[in-house]
C-alpha positions, 0 to 999 in steps of 0.5 A: 484517471481521477483528478488530484484534489489538493484540498484533501490533506493526505500525508502519504503521497508524492508527485511524479512526471513518470507515466501512470503505467510505468509507476504501476509496473514498477510498483507491481515489480517491487511487490512481486520481488517481496512476494506480496499479492496485489490487485490492479483495478480495471476501472481506475489507476490503483492497486491494493495489497495486504502487508503483514508483519509477523512477530517472533513466536513465544511460549506462555508459562501456562500454555504448551503451544507456541503463540504467533502474533502478526499484524496486517494492513491493506494499502491502496495506491492511487495514481491521480492526475494533477495536470498533463505533465504530473501525477500524484501517487497517493498511499491510503490505509484501507484496513488494519494497523495504522502503525504498520501502514506508516512504518 
């Protein structure tokens, strides 16, 4: 497990005393319930998933087709060791919309 670095200013994180495997299991369960695909790393305590938001389709005056708009972001969740009794759960945007990530 990677070590938590307090010098790196991350705004989307929290601390927990739950075991890392339980945190990953609960995150995976939540993503499953929302029908989101994810990847759990074999090398470190993290998972990645793509979150997508579709907007209401609309028609343009000069176009016979329906326009569909969507935005997406790829999010990584890292579990970092703070000490033997605590971990930091850190959310990072890897690609895509920052506004959707913070939403």
